[in-house]
C-alpha positions in Angstrom: -1.2 2.6 -2.1 -0.1 5.4 -4.4 3.6 5.7 -5.0 5.6 8.2 -2.8 8.0 10.3 -4.8 11.5 11.0 -3.6 12.6 14.3 -2.2 15.5 16.1 -3.9 17.8 15.4 -0.8 16.5 11.9 -0.2 18.8 8.8 -0.4 17.4 5.9 -2.3 17.5 2.9 0.1 16.9 -0.6 -1.4 17.1 -4.2 -0.2 20.6 -4.9 -1.5 22.0 -2.0 0.5 20.3 -3.1 3.7 21.6 -6.6 3.2 25.2 -5.3 2.8 24.9 -3.1 5.9 23.5 -5.9 8.1 26.1 -8.4 6.8 29.0 -6.0 7.4 28.0 -4.8 10.9 25.9 -7.7 12.3 27.1 -10.8 10.5 25.1 -13.0 12.9 22.0 -11.7 11.0 23.5 -11.9 7.5 21.4 -14.9 6.4 18.1 -13.4 7.5 15.7 -12.4 4.7 15.2 -8.6 4.1 11.9 -7.3 3.0 11.0 -3.6 2.3 7.9 -2.4 4.0 5.3 -0.2 2.3 4.9 3.1 4.1 3.6 6.6 3.4 6.1 7.9 6.0 8.4 10.7 5.0 11.4 10.4 7.3 12.6 6.8 7.3 12.7 3.6 5.2 11.7 0.4 6.9 12.8 -3.1 6.2 11.7 -6.3 8.0 14.7 -8.4 9.0 13.9 -12.0 9.6 10.8 -12.7 11.7 11.4 -10.5 14.7 13.4 -7.5 13.7 13.0 -4.3 11.6 15.7 -2.1 10.2 14.9 1.7 10.1 17.1 4.0 8.1 16.7 7.8 7.7 15.8 8.9 4.2 17.2 12.4 4.2 19.5 14.6 6.3 16.7 16.1 8.4 15.8 12.7 9.8 19.3 11.8 11.0 19.3 13.5 14.4 16.2 11.5 15.5 18.1 8.2 15.3 20.1 8.8 18.5 17.2 10.8 20.1 14.8 8.0 19.6 17.1 5.2 20.7 18.1 7.1 23.9 14.6 8.0 25.0 12.9 4.8 24.0 15.2 2.8 26.2 13.9 5.0 29.1 10.3 5.3 28.2 9.3 1.8 26.9 9.6 0.2 30.4 7.1 2.7 31.7 4.5 2.2 29.0 1.9 -0.5 28.9 1.4 -0.1 25.1 4.0 -1.8 22.9 6.6 0.6 21.4 9.9 0.0 19.5 12.6 -1.7 21.5 16.1 -0.7 20.2 18.3 -3.7 19.5 21.3 -2.1 17.7 22.5 1.2 16.3 24.2 0.8 12.9 26.9 3.1 11.6 27.4 4.7 8.2 28.8 2.3 5.7 28.4 0.5 2.3 27.7 3.9 0.7 25.0 4.8 3.2 26.1 8.1 5.0 24.1 8.0 8.3 23.5 6.0 11.4 20.5 3.6 11.4 18.6 1.4 13.8 17.5 -2.2 14.3 14.4 -2.6 16.4 12.3 -5.5 17.6 9.5 -6.3 15.2 6.0 -5.2 16.3 2.9 -7.0 15.0 -0.1 -4.9 13.7 -1.2 -2.8 10.8 -1.8 0.9 10.3 -5.5 1.8 10.7 -7.1 3.9 7.9 -9.0 7.1 8.6 -12.7 6.5 7.7 -12.4 2.8 8.1 -11.6 2.3 11.8 -12.9 -1.1 12.9 -13.7 -0.4 16.6 -13.6 3.4 16.9 -14.8 3.6 20.5 -12.3 1.0 21.7 -9.5 2.4 19.7 -10.3 5.9 21.0 -10.1 4.7 24.6 -6.9 2.9 23.9 -5.2 5.9 22.3 -6.5 8.2 25.1 -5.0 5.9 27.7 -1.7 5.8 25.9 -1.5 9.7 25.8 -2.5 9.9 29.4 0.0 7.3 30.5 2.8 9.0 28.6 1.9 12.3 30.3 2.3 10.7 33.7 5.9 9.8 33.2 8.3 12.0 35.1 9.3 14.8 32.7 12.5 15.7 34.6 15.5 16.0 32.2 13.3 15.2 29.3 14.2 17.0 26.0 12.0 19.9 24.7 9.3 18.8 22.3 9.6 20.8 19.1 5.8 20.7 18.8 5.2 21.4 22.5 5.2 25.2 21.9 2.5 27.9 21.5 0.6 27.7 18.2 1.6 31.3 17.4 5.1 30.1 16.7 3.6 28.3 13.6 1.6 31.3 12.5 3.8 32.4 9.6 4.3 28.8 8.3 0.5 28.1 8.5 -0.5 31.3 6.7 2.1 30.7 4.0 0.6 27.2 3.4 -2.9 28.7 3.3 -1.8 31.1 0.6 -0.3 28.2 -1.4 -3.7 26.4 -1.2 -5.7 29.3 -2.6 -8.2 27.9 -5.1 -7.7 24.3 -3.9 -9.5 24.4 -0.5 -11.8 26.8 1.4 -9.0 29.2 2.5 -11.4 31.8 4.0 -12.9 29.2 6.4 -9.5 27.7 7.4 -8.0 31.1 8.0 -10.9 32.0 10.3 -10.4 28.7 12.1 -6.7 29.2 12.4 -7.2 32.7 13.9 -9.6 31.3 16.4 -7.0 28.7 17.4 -4.4 31.5 17.9 -6.8 33.2 20.5 -6.9 30.1 22.7 -5.0 30.6 26.0 -1.6 29.0 26.2 -0.9 26.1 28.6 0.2 27.3 32.0 0.7 23.9 33.7 4.2 22.3 33.8 5.5 20.6 30.6 4.8 16.9 30.2 5.8 14.1 27.8 4.1 14.0 24.3 4.8 11.6 21.4 4.2 14.6 19.0 3.3 12.7 15.8 0.3 10.5 16.5 -0.6 10.0 12.8 -2.2 6.8 11.4 1.1 5.7 10.1 2.5 5.6 13.6 -0.3 3.6 15.1 -0.5 -0.2 14.9 -3.8 -2.1 15.5 -4.8 -5.7 15.8 -8.5 -6.7 15.8 -9.4 -3.0 16.0 -7.5 -2.4 19.2 -4.3 -0.4 19.8 -1.4 -2.9 19.4 1.6 -0.4 19.4 2.7 3.1 18.9 5.9 3.7 16.8 8.2 6.5 15.6 9.3 8.3 18.8 11.7 10.5 16.9 9.9 13.7 18.1 9.1 12.6 21.6 9.8 15.3 24.3 8.2 17.5 27.0 6.2 20.6 26.5 2.5 21.4 25.9 1.1 17.9 25.1 -1.9 19.3 23.1 -0.2 18.1 19.9 -1.0 14.5 20.8 -4.7 15.3 20.4 -4.2 15.4 16.6 -5.2 11.7 16.3 -8.7 12.8 17.2 -9.0 14.3 13.7 -6.4 12.5 11.6 -7.7 9.0 12.5 -10.8 8.8 14.8 -14.3 9.5 13.5 -16.3 12.3 15.1 -18.4 9.7 17.0 -15.4 8.5 19.0 -13.7 11.8 19.8 -15.5 12.3 23.1 -14.3 9.0 24.3 -10.7 9.9 23.4 -11.0 13.3 25.0 -12.4 11.9 28.2 -9.6 9.3 28.4 -7.0 12.0 28.0 -8.7 14.4 30.3 -8.4 17.4 28.0 -10.2 20.6 29.0 -11.7 23.1 26.5 -8.6 25.1 26.0 -6.4 22.1 25.4 -8.9 20.5 23.1 -9.0 23.7 21.0 -5.2 23.9 20.9 -5.1 20.2 19.8 -7.5 21.0 17.0 -5.4 24.0 16.0 -2.3 21.7 15.9 -4.2 19.2 13.7 -5.3 22.0 11.3 -1.8 23.6 11.2 0.0 20.4 10.5 -2.4 19.4 7.8 -2.3 22.8 6.1 1.5 22.8 6.1 1.7 19.2 4.8 -0.8 19.5 2.1 0.9 21.8 -0.4 4.3 20.2 0.4 3.1 16.6 -0.2 0.3 17.3 -2.8 2.3 15.7 -5.6 5.1 13.8 -3.8 3.1 11.8 -1.2 -0.5 11.3 -2.2 -1.5 9.2 0.9 -0.2 11.9 3.3 -1.8 14.6 1.3 -5.2 12.8 1.3 -5.0 12.4 5.1 -4.3 16.2 5.4 -7.4 16.9 3.3 -9.3 14.5 5.5 -8.3 16.4 8.6 -9.3 19.7 7.1 -12.7 18.3 6.1 -13.3 16.9 9.6 -12.4 20.1 11.3 -14.6 22.2 9.0 -17.5 19.8 9.5 -17.0 19.7 13.3 -17.0 23.5 13.6 -20.0 24.0 11.2 -18.0 25.7 8.4 
């Protein structure tokens, strides 16, 4: 995997720091080995602690708020999900030179699937669709607003700015036309429901080609759940998208909004991570290619 460069506001988190934090706050685990996990994620650093725990620490100020958000809502959502998800064990406090709260979760087995190399695409598509549908059925009362559960037009300025930055590097005329089509899709009129909001390959774990777990619930909330359809383009091949869509139960308008979300997220990520996070940038290019091909551009 290509190296991921640090952001200017990012804190460098290494194994010795994690060992000190664990020893100071949870001495019963001080003797457990600590191993840094390779990840293309942008928000958190992950370290395996012993055999059955993982330490998750925010990398930059913008990721700090999600620590409490994720711990609170996971404790309420996990018992209602049949797919494995992170189980909060402890919430660490700032210390040892680390300025923010952090989390300890139960370890989840599995590996991240790779777009373009999915082992059992139809089975994984059905599993992911079932997860999305199950999450939507959980009572949304008192749930927090999902930052991505909003109309696409609220992302228009950011998306167009990203397209301008990509001039000469991608087919900006075609993606602009696709984006304008997405903006014309009717908004959701049904009541808000739960959505994970970041179903990227890095937040999906598989075993033997089947869905083993979904991780990173830092953006979970209620709103328009169309954003959870992004996995149809950032991970699943075209041949399995109908299976996923049927399992979710998405109508034409929702499917079009989901594709608009996948396009917008990838366009905004691509110039930002072009140099600093090659794996994420490549997945963004993959999504754009998939959508252009699917729509005959």
